[in-house]
RODO-2510 file (C-alpha; in nm, 4 decimals, decimal comma):
residues 386
     n   res          X          Y          Z
     1     m    -2,1953     0,0842    11,5731
     2     k    -1,9896    -0,0776    11,2965
     3     v    -2,0680    -0,0306    10,9256
     4     f    -1,8999    -0,2037    10,6311
     5     i    -1,9627     0,0142    10,3255
     6     v    -1,8692    -0,0496     9,9614
     7     a    -1,8751     0,1780     9,6562
     8     g    -1,7212     0,0995     9,3190
     9     e    -1,7343     0,4178     9,1129
    10     p    -1,7340     0,7983     9,1538
    11     s    -2,1125     0,8406     9,1638
    12     g    -2,1362     0,5721     9,4313
    13     d    -1,8549     0,7363     9,6239
    14     r    -2,0566     1,0592     9,6390
    15     l    -2,3611     0,8704     9,7646
    16     g    -2,1456     0,6922    10,0205
    17     g    -1,9858     1,0112    10,1454
    18     a    -2,3221     1,1774    10,2026
    19     l    -2,4621     0,8670    10,3732
    20     m    -2,1572     0,8387    10,5981
    21     g    -2,1961     1,2042    10,6944
    22     g    -2,5589     1,1427    10,7857
    23     l    -2,4751     0,8338    10,9911
    24     k    -2,2035     1,0240    11,1790
    25     a    -2,4496     1,3026    11,2619
    26     l    -2,7114     1,0579    11,3904
    27     r    -2,4738     0,8039    11,5484
    28     p    -2,1465     0,9676    11,6592
    29     d    -2,0152     0,6269    11,7704
    30     v    -2,0262     0,4824    11,4167
    31     t    -1,7111     0,3345    11,2643
    32     f    -1,6536     0,2435    10,9017
    33     e    -1,4625    -0,0156    10,7052
    34     g    -1,4823    -0,0890    10,3347
    35     i    -1,4059     0,0408     9,9858
    36     g    -1,4603     0,3875     9,8463
    37     g    -1,3126     0,6985     9,6918
    38     s    -1,2298     1,0541     9,7924
    39     d    -1,5733     1,1550     9,9249
    40     m    -1,5878     0,8532    10,1538
    41     a    -1,2264     0,9050    10,2570
    42     a    -1,3192     1,2595    10,3618
    43     e    -1,5710     1,1043    10,6022
    44     g    -1,3081     0,8761    10,7548
    45     l    -1,2982     0,5625    10,5388
    46     q    -0,9646     0,3963    10,4668
    47     s    -1,0368     0,2032    10,1489
    48     r    -0,9122    -0,1561    10,1424
    49     f    -0,7985    -0,1072     9,7812
    50     d    -0,8275     0,1512     9,5047
    51     m    -1,1900     0,1897     9,4056
    52     s    -1,0910     0,2486     9,0413
    53     e    -1,0279    -0,1259     9,0041
    54     l    -1,4064    -0,1683     9,0077
    55     s    -1,4958     0,1112     8,7642
    56     v    -1,5716    -0,0995     8,4590
    57     m    -1,8794    -0,0495     8,2402
    58     g    -2,0201    -0,2764     7,9723
    59     i    -2,0528    -0,6502     7,9369
    60     a    -1,7701    -0,6927     7,6858
    61     e    -1,5496    -0,4520     7,8822
    62     i    -1,5841    -0,6587     8,2012
    63     l    -1,4760    -0,9878     8,0423
    64     p    -1,0985    -0,9162     8,0278
    65     k    -1,1006    -0,8196     8,3972
    66     y    -1,3296    -1,0982     8,5121
    67     r    -1,0703    -1,2963     8,7085
    68     s    -0,9343    -0,9952     8,8964
    69     l    -1,2870    -0,8723     8,9744
    70     m    -1,3863    -1,2147     9,1084
    71     a    -1,0789    -1,2148     9,3314
    72     r    -1,1760    -0,8742     9,4711
    73     i    -1,5352    -0,9932     9,5239
    74     n    -1,4168    -1,2934     9,7278
    75     e    -1,1642    -1,0840     9,9189
    76     t    -1,4281    -0,8250    10,0091
    77     a    -1,6837    -1,0842    10,1196
    78     e    -1,4257    -1,2466    10,3462
    79     a    -1,3417    -0,9055    10,4951
    80     v    -1,7093    -0,8353    10,5685
    81     i    -1,7591    -1,1698    10,7392
    82     a    -1,4425    -1,1223    10,9459
    83     a    -1,5475    -0,7705    11,0486
    84     n    -1,8999    -0,8868    11,1454
    85     p    -2,0511    -0,5365    11,1167
    86     d    -2,3953    -0,4329    11,2367
    87     v    -2,4821    -0,3650    10,8736
    88     m    -2,3173    -0,3946    10,5333
    89     i    -2,4108    -0,1219    10,2849
    90     t    -2,3293    -0,1739     9,9176
    91     i    -2,3684     0,1192     9,6802
    92     d    -2,4622     0,0765     9,3145
    93     s    -2,2011    -0,1173     9,1027
    94     p    -2,4280    -0,4252     9,1069
    95     d    -2,1886    -0,6548     8,9214
    96     f    -1,9555    -0,6217     9,2176
    97     s    -2,1751    -0,5215     9,5104
    98     l    -2,4480    -0,7802     9,4778
    99     r    -2,2034    -1,0651     9,4320
   100     v    -2,0364    -0,9582     9,7555
   101     a    -2,3735    -0,9397     9,9331
   102     k    -2,4744    -1,2843     9,8073
   103     r    -2,1574    -1,4420     9,9473
   104     v    -2,1911    -1,2598    10,2777
   105     k    -2,5553    -1,3604    10,3246
   106     a    -2,4824    -1,7216    10,2390
   107     r    -2,2396    -1,7479    10,5315
   108     s    -2,3737    -1,5042    10,7891
   109     g    -2,6748    -1,3231    10,9289
   110     i    -2,5252    -0,9801    10,8618
   111     r    -2,7902    -0,7274    10,7642
   112     t    -2,7504    -0,6119    10,4041
   113     v    -2,8541    -0,2769    10,2591
   114     h    -2,8154    -0,1833     9,8942
   115     y    -2,8146     0,1850     9,8000
   116     v    -2,9576     0,2493     9,4510
   117     a    -3,2384     0,0213     9,3441
   118     p    -3,1742    -0,1910     9,0363
   119     t    -3,3306    -0,0345     8,7304
   120     v    -3,5875    -0,3080     8,6863
   121     w    -3,8078    -0,0522     8,5123
   122     a    -3,5370    -0,0207     8,2463
   123     w    -3,4137    -0,3727     8,1827
   124     r    -3,3846    -0,7191     8,3397
   125     p    -3,6961    -0,6977     8,5604
   126     g    -3,6122    -1,0307     8,7250
   127     r    -3,3185    -0,8774     8,9125
   128     a    -3,5327    -0,7592     9,2034
   129     k    -3,6561    -1,1113     9,2781
   130     k    -3,3036    -1,2525     9,2703
   131     m    -3,1686    -0,9682     9,4799
   132     a    -3,4332    -1,0217     9,7477
   133     r    -3,2641    -1,3493     9,8424
   134     f    -2,9678    -1,1665     9,9943
   135     i    -3,0639    -0,7973    10,0302
   136     d    -3,2763    -0,6921    10,3274
   137     h    -3,3257    -0,3215    10,2571
   138     v    -3,2995    -0,0980     9,9506
   139     l    -3,2429     0,2784     9,9445
   140     a    -3,4038     0,4180     9,6281
   141     l    -3,3132     0,7335     9,4396
   142     f    -3,6411     0,7673     9,2526
   143     p    -3,9937     0,7930     9,3958
   144     f    -4,1421     0,5286     9,1654
   145     e    -3,9036     0,2524     9,2802
   146     p    -4,0118     0,1455     9,6334
   147     p    -4,3278    -0,0432     9,5257
   148     l    -4,1238    -0,2464     9,2781
   149     m    -3,8797    -0,3529     9,5511
   150     r    -4,1457    -0,4170     9,8159
   151     d    -4,3391    -0,6385     9,5755
   152     e    -4,0397    -0,8738     9,5819
   153     g    -4,0212    -0,8798     9,9630
   154     m    -3,7502    -0,6224    10,0362
   155     e    -3,7813    -0,3196    10,2598
   156     c    -3,7381    -0,0045    10,0508
   157     d    -3,7296     0,3699    10,1171
   158     f    -3,7193     0,6570     9,8694
   159     v    -3,4431     0,8837    10,0010
   160     g    -3,4095     1,1251     9,7091
   161     h    -3,1139     1,1878     9,4841
   162     p    -2,8170     1,3687     9,6403
   163     v    -2,7881     1,6009     9,3436
   164     v    -3,0803     1,8047     9,4803
   165     a    -2,8820     1,8911     9,7932
   166     e    -2,5549     1,9786     9,6251
   167     p    -2,4657     2,3489     9,6000
   168     v    -2,5139     2,5247     9,2672
   169     a    -2,3092     2,8240     9,1561
   170     t    -2,4751     3,1649     9,1528
   171     d    -2,5060     3,3835     8,8452
   172     a    -2,2347     3,6058     8,9933
   173     e    -1,9994     3,3073     9,0263
   174     a    -2,0735     3,2057     8,6671
   175     l    -1,9936     3,5565     8,5452
   176     a    -1,6710     3,5565     8,7482
   177     f    -1,5729     3,2243     8,5884
   178     r    -1,6304     3,3667     8,2420
   179     a    -1,4256     3,6746     8,3259
   180     a    -1,1393     3,4720     8,4759
   181     h    -1,1060     3,2654     8,1572
   182     g    -1,1575     3,5500     7,9124
   183     i    -1,4860     3,4091     7,7830
   184     g    -1,6971     3,7203     7,8213
   185     d    -2,0308     3,6879     7,6434
   186     a    -1,9126     3,4220     7,3965
   187     p    -2,1169     3,1011     7,3645
   188     l    -1,9730     2,8400     7,5999
   189     l    -1,9989     2,4657     7,5386
   190     m    -1,9080     2,2343     7,8216
   191     v    -1,7803     1,8910     7,7195
   192     l    -1,7952     1,6019     7,9655
   193     p    -1,6272     1,2902     7,8197
   194     g    -1,6642     1,0772     8,1326
   195     s    -1,4733     0,9938     8,4482
   196     r    -1,3212     0,6664     8,3284
   197     r    -1,0140     0,6298     8,1080
   198     s    -1,2050     0,3943     7,8814
   199     e    -1,4762     0,6572     7,8295
   200     v    -1,2289     0,9337     7,7471
   201     a    -1,0499     0,7043     7,5027
   202     k    -1,3723     0,6145     7,3223
   203     l    -1,5373     0,9575     7,3229
   204     a    -1,2605     1,2165     7,2856
   205     d    -1,2274     1,1927     6,9064
   206     v    -1,5985     1,1993     6,8267
   207     f    -1,6641     1,4736     7,0838
   208     g    -1,3794     1,6803     6,9361
   209     d    -1,5155     1,6384     6,5844
   210     a    -1,8699     1,7224     6,6961
   211     t    -1,7410     2,0311     6,8764
   212     a    -1,5606     2,1496     6,5637
   213     r    -1,8757     2,1064     6,3560
   214     f    -2,0817     2,2895     6,6155
   215     a    -1,8275     2,5736     6,6116
   216     n    -1,8924     2,6146     6,2369
   217     a    -2,2567     2,6910     6,3197
   218     v    -2,1978     2,9050     6,6302
   219     s    -1,9452     3,1845     6,5923
   220     d    -1,6849     3,2582     6,8609
   221     l    -1,7555     2,9304     7,0408
   222     r    -1,5535     2,8568     7,3536
   223     v    -1,5190     2,5110     7,5096
   224     v    -1,4529     2,4049     7,8680
   225     i    -1,3869     2,0560     8,0063
   226     p    -1,4044     2,0033     8,3835
   227     a    -1,1830     1,6938     8,3909
   228     a    -1,2140     1,4294     8,6603
   229     g    -0,8864     1,3981     8,8503
   230     p    -0,8094     1,0358     8,7534
   231     v    -0,8442     1,1141     8,3816
   232     a    -0,7085     1,4709     8,3652
   233     d    -0,3879     1,3671     8,1885
   234     d    -0,5884     1,1556     7,9448
   235     v    -0,8138     1,4524     7,8652
   236     v    -0,5149     1,6815     7,8012
   237     a    -0,3561     1,4267     7,5666
   238     a    -0,6814     1,3415     7,3884
   239     t    -0,7763     1,7041     7,3157
   240     k    -0,4404     1,8461     7,2054
   241     d    -0,5395     1,8307     6,8375
   242     w    -0,8976     1,9539     6,8734
   243     a    -0,9917     2,2312     6,6311
   244     v    -1,1373     2,4320     6,9203
   245     q    -0,8881     2,4106     7,2038
   246     p    -1,0753     2,3610     7,5321
   247     i    -1,0161     2,5224     7,8672
   248     i    -0,9328     2,2172     8,0786
   249     l    -1,0105     2,2423     8,4484
   250     d    -0,7701     2,0120     8,6317
   251     p    -0,8919     1,9493     8,9887
   252     r    -0,5503     1,8190     9,0946
   253     q    -0,4116     2,1739     9,0825
   254     l    -0,6593     2,3001     9,3443
   255     s    -0,7860     2,2128     9,6887
   256     r    -1,0887     1,9847     9,6877
   257     a    -1,3220     2,2710     9,7853
   258     d    -1,1806     2,5061     9,5210
   259     a    -1,1961     2,2384     9,2522
   260     q    -1,5615     2,1704     9,3279
   261     a    -1,6429     2,5419     9,3310
   262     q    -1,4722     2,5875     8,9937
   263     k    -1,6614     2,2937     8,8458
   264     r    -1,9936     2,4287     8,9743
   265     a    -1,9169     2,7696     8,8249
   266     a    -1,8377     2,6077     8,4877
   267     f    -2,1660     2,4156     8,4936
   268     r    -2,3572     2,7349     8,5620
   269     a    -2,1606     2,9431     8,3119
   270     a    -2,2056     2,7037     8,0198
   271     d    -2,4801     2,7672     7,7662
   272     l    -2,4895     2,4033     7,6621
   273     a    -2,3239     2,0708     7,7430
   274     l    -2,2177     1,7629     7,5485
   275     a    -2,1941     1,4805     7,7984
   276     a    -2,1326     1,1096     7,8248
   277     s    -2,4379     0,9173     7,9401
   278     g    -2,4682     0,8882     8,3174
   279     t    -2,5679     1,0683     8,6349
   280     v    -2,3995     1,3854     8,5086
   281     s    -2,7306     1,4661     8,3381
   282     l    -2,8736     1,5349     8,6837
   283     e    -2,5833     1,7654     8,7729
   284     l    -2,6544     1,9565     8,4541
   285     a    -3,0242     1,9701     8,5385
   286     a    -2,9449     2,1122     8,8823
   287     a    -2,7413     2,3863     8,7128
   288     a    -3,0168     2,4406     8,4520
   289     t    -2,7675     2,3732     8,1710
   290     p    -2,9254     2,2229     7,8565
   291     m    -2,7517     1,9142     7,7229
   292     v    -2,6969     1,6572     7,4532
   293     i    -2,6043     1,3041     7,5616
   294     a    -2,3795     1,0697     7,3654
   295     y    -2,2040     0,7432     7,4420
   296     r    -1,9972     0,4824     7,2646
   297     m    -1,9528     0,1280     7,3825
   298     h    -1,8430    -0,2070     7,2459
   299     w    -2,0863    -0,3152     6,9739
   300     l    -2,1650    -0,6378     7,1596
   301     s    -2,2472    -0,4531     7,4833
   302     f    -2,4716    -0,2125     7,2940
   303     r    -2,6630    -0,4846     7,1120
   304     l    -2,7173    -0,6921     7,4248
   305     i    -2,8302    -0,3955     7,6337
   306     k    -3,0582    -0,2649     7,3593
   307     a    -3,2181    -0,6055     7,3194
   308     m    -3,2973    -0,6212     7,6927
   309     a    -3,4061    -0,2588     7,7386
   310     l    -3,7621    -0,1830     7,8515
   311     i    -3,7304     0,1931     7,7980
   312     d    -3,6570     0,4148     7,4994
   313     t    -3,4187     0,6587     7,6734
   314     v    -3,1246     0,6277     7,9124
   315     t    -3,1144     0,9910     8,0225
   316     l    -3,2446     1,0433     8,3738
   317     v    -3,3888     1,3864     8,2990
   318     n    -3,6028     1,2323     8,0258
   319     l    -3,7160     0,9509     8,2553
   320     v    -3,7946     1,1491     8,5691
   321     s    -3,9663     1,4345     8,3851
   322     e    -4,1509     1,1880     8,1602
   323     t    -4,0362     1,3798     7,8528
   324     r    -3,7894     1,3098     7,5743
   325     v    -3,6418     1,6585     7,5387
   326     v    -3,2758     1,5591     7,5866
   327     p    -3,1330     1,4266     7,2574
   328     e    -2,9333     1,1036     7,2810
   329     f    -2,6758     0,9598     7,0426
   330     l    -2,5851     0,6140     7,1652
   331     g    -2,3869     0,3264     7,0159
   332     p    -2,3916     0,3482     6,6352
   333     e    -2,5758     0,6830     6,6555
   334     c    -2,2779     0,8379     6,8335
   335     e    -2,1524     1,0172     6,5236
   336     a    -2,0047     1,3663     6,5105
   337     g    -2,2440     1,5037     6,2492
   338     k    -2,5547     1,3836     6,4307
   339     i    -2,4254     1,5105     6,7658
   340     a    -2,3444     1,8517     6,6187
   341     d    -2,6928     1,8804     6,4689
   342     g    -2,8387     1,7951     6,8099
   343     l    -2,6265     2,0621     6,9757
   344     v    -2,7484     2,3232     6,7270
   345     r    -3,1136     2,2327     6,7860
   346     v    -3,0871     2,2544     7,1635
   347     f    -2,8771     2,5720     7,1535
   348     k    -3,1437     2,7475     6,9461
   349     a    -3,4417     2,6228     7,1516
   350     p    -3,3487     2,5354     7,5132
   351     d    -3,6747     2,6237     7,6932
   352     a    -3,8388     2,2792     7,6824
   353     q    -3,5294     2,1227     7,8381
   354     k    -3,5112     2,3869     8,1095
   355     a    -3,8714     2,3155     8,2101
   356     a    -3,8047     1,9404     8,2185
   357     m    -3,4926     1,9900     8,4295
   358     a    -3,6845     2,1983     8,6855
   359     l    -3,9536     1,9287     8,7085
   360     t    -3,6860     1,6616     8,7515
   361     m    -3,5323     1,8407     9,0479
   362     e    -3,8723     1,8835     9,2116
   363     r    -3,9557     1,5141     9,1758
   364     l    -3,6170     1,4097     9,3160
   365     g    -3,6783     1,5907     9,6442
   366     q    -3,5387     1,9394     9,5988
   367     g    -3,6215     2,1557     9,9003
   368     g    -3,6549     1,8675    10,1487
   369     e    -3,4113     1,7030    10,3908
   370     a    -3,0732     1,6211    10,2372
   371     p    -3,0806     1,2746    10,0767
   372     g    -2,7685     1,1619    10,2626
   373     m    -2,9411     1,2324    10,5933
   374     r    -3,2633     1,0693    10,4723
   375     a    -3,0676     0,7608    10,3708
   376     a    -2,8895     0,7460    10,7071
   377     r    -3,2174     0,7815    10,8930
   378     a    -3,3738     0,5031    10,6853
   379     v    -3,0819     0,2686    10,7610
   380     l    -3,0987     0,3344    11,1340
   381     e    -3,4778     0,3169    11,1622
   382     r    -3,4882    -0,0327    11,0138
   383     i    -3,1799    -0,1811    11,1778
   384     p    -3,2174    -0,3720    11,5054
   385     a    -3,1102    -0,1629    11,8043
   386     v    -2,7320    -0,1523    11,8431
***
């Protein structure tokens, strides 16, 4: 069985790695070709080019790279058609993935699966209808999504979110982390400025200022940043003048397993997190770490997205739990003083968030079959016999 699989950013790479592992367990004869990152490489994928070329967020941010992205889209579509796989699986990154799928479907009968349903419940509800012209099957992360996809004529299965199957550090491991870094019983703030260079560049200054203000309200504050490998040097450079010098966890200095274990321990050890908007909110929920979410983007991107939004929150914990307990500071609201005030409020009263995070994990499938295996099973059950 031959699978062409495409992911364009770190969160998609994690989904792809888990799905590939599930497919290998169910179909030992499977082979892979495509584009991905380290998780997919660990399952045997040799990426056709560096996945980081596709990690661009925001309408205005995409424009300068439009020509190179279009070239990669055409190159990838040609590679899929030449490979003639039993199925092509695209993962998230719709600006890239769905353009590839559209070109492939226009020139072939290759079965197309898209992993991560478009957020039609959030903005641009017409996307599902357009997508149905060239996507056969959707793998959904949230239980409320399948009816929306099926209404437009696509097959769709809720497979759960992989965060519910990922290991979480124990209390003993969290205590060991604190001891190893000399933190003891001091309040610990974890700062997560994103996994893209553009995010670190935009958020480092305001996050540093907010952290300093928070430190004025919380004595003996310590700060830790689990840096993503591709941006570790950027994080070191961007935080060198912070008033509260952070402990920076650089995964490049450790084996992959040790780096992940250290990151999990930091998540569990932290009393509170300040994070860029994204799927990291679910990782924090799994670790039961209260959070404040903040994000800066180009003013044009923010205004366009806000004008099209159908929801009043972008944080997944708020959406899945049907609460609004995670404070958000987005676009023009992403100011150090406002963020610091939000951190103080959550630090003093975290219980409502902790309840919402537990409910989120339950609704995303915690305790059931691993989502990667569920996704693999869904792909194989709906594909013609091969």
